[in-house]
Phi, psi and omega in degrees: 000151178233136177249162172291119188274331180278161185298320181269003185090169177299140177081015178293153181304134178085001178241157179266147179288130180271090185294329180296318179294317181297317183287346181276346181269076179233123186251122179282116184280001172277349176291147181291333183255021186298323182294321178295318179292322178297321177298319179294322178294323177297319179296319185276320191239355181075357177201166177215138174265131185243136169265118187277151173297158184299322180297320179291322178299320177295320177300317180295316180297317178298321180295316179298318179295318179294323179295317179299317180292318182291319180291337178270357183253112183298315178298324178295317178298320181295317181291328183271353187300138177295130178302147182302326181290346183246002188297333179271356181276078187294341183254010182209359184280153174228136175134195187266134178232138183235134172234167186304322186240004174204156178218156181203158171255126183248130182233115166259093191290344177275357182240127181302139180279144176231120179241156184285340178215160181300142179269106184236341182296138182301316181297321180293317180294322181294316183289325176295318181294312182292321180292323179292325178293318178295322178299314179298319179295314180295321178298316180297321179293315179296323179297320180296316180293320180296321178296322178295319178293317182294335179284351179284141185298327185278354183249052182296325181296319177295322179296321178296317180297317179297324178295322177293323179299327179293340179268356180292157178290152176290152178298158176301154182301330182279356178285155180287334181257138179247355178280142183277157176086163177053050191288343180264008176296147184205161172243136173242119180260098187269148160231116177266139173278162179295343180266009179298126184281144176299325180297327180290332177252037186298167184302138182199167170253146174281157188278324196274210182274300182226149173233133175235129185231108170296153181302136180283179181288340173213149183299140179198334182285130178233145183229158170243127182267344173267166190260026181279336182050046188233151176293341179287335181287152182282132175271136181253119176283082189293329181290338176293339179263351186269145173278169183294341182261021184249162173218161177243139181239131178207168185265161179246192185295322181293319177296320178297320178299328184268330191232349187069012169286117187300137171291139185278126177278127186209169179203176178237128175229109187278351178056036176077013181243147174294144186214135172244130178214165186217079175288138174250129183250115179268110188234149179284165178287149187294331185270000180281143180272128171276116184297160177292140175226166180306123181089356182223140173270162176294143178201156176289153179302319181298327177291314180298319179297321179296319181293320180288324178292328180286340183276149171284160182302324182281357176262353179263142179244153181294347178276358185091002181273157175242114184246116183246130177296146181306324182288344182255005185296319180295320178294321178296320177301319179295314179299319180294321178297320177296318180296321179297319178296321176299313180298317180298317180292320178298321179294317179298316180296319181292319178297324179294320180291325185272348184290123179290159180288135176235138179293147180300141178267152171238186186294338181287341179276351185287128182284167177298160178302143179098344177263155185270135173202181178289345175274330180231075185297143179280138178282127181267141179292120183286352181262021185285349182285176181293322177223190184297339179277350183072029186294339184266003180282121186279338183268190180247023178263212183291148174106344181195089182205200185276335181164169181293139175087357180256168180293341183270011163106162176263170167102017172131088180217215186277318186218165174269189190294336179267007174087000180282147181292150186228110179119186182287148181284324184223156175292147183303130175079005181223172173260006182274130179293138184293127180300331184291347178288347174272000000 
């Protein structure tokens, strides 16, 4: 094992990067105990460099070649394009997304893909096939490391979350993934143009549990090993030290929230060159409860994700905390309210797409008074959750949601029906917004 030997970690201001130490942390994944060693490296260094098996390296190379062909094929891009109705569904969309200086194929393999037209182009079929194979491989690798971490005595909260994931429903038969749990995990197959601005790929933490990134077609990934999250800290071009058969593994905000393993601060700088890369994000399911940990109350994953998405990058900490300056609290409340509306709308759209067809009812279908039906809905007890916030409610109905009057339920959330905040603005003695307000 290797630790950061300098006081501020590798790359601290005023120190030189020790390339010899960095290049020595390479873990061969053909070893039987590689997952256990990778878990230890995450605890000690916040990341691990992995040497991939030859078969996986071939899968990655085939995927990059297929992506290049598909992104250059106009009919393939059109067939794979994310439908307009799903473009805001960040946790469930599948397909091609285009921005001025980058484009990507996004795959949530546990969620069936919906395209506006049949996918028949050879280039489109090839990239979907190769990307789904890499996704399955990355998921299996992340699962092994996560199991090793959950087995540690000090990570009981992570163990509870993994146990809940095992109780989740299996994906629909038409989904590419058949393993249950971690339903929001996804792969993004990016192509950056040479004009991609460094500001657009600025420093950030990932949201989920684990991220694994095989080396891209050209170096671009940079990391900070100290926890300052500052432009003054030295950025390390880790891909410049990596061989073509390597990948980097590191933790995100959710893992930090559960284990105190710091989320890795990183960014992308393409140095004026076109770049293809494929980060895989291992994320928990939205209805799973994140257990309480020191400094954090229990909350649903969907609540935690909404709070982190509403925060600016400089308001997020590698510990999983969200720290808002007193002068920015009102602005954060506004951002959070917008994010809640987005989540609410995404859920309504997804429920509408998944709702099976039912024949129209007439008055003869109406049950006698006192029975439950869609004409006479039963009132649900709003106190069914574990506490007053409804944190233990697994569904999106009454008892655990974002606020009164919203699709995410009554009984203790972020706001009341008119959108005004309800409860204390900050946790006592800190600038961090209380998680229970979600």
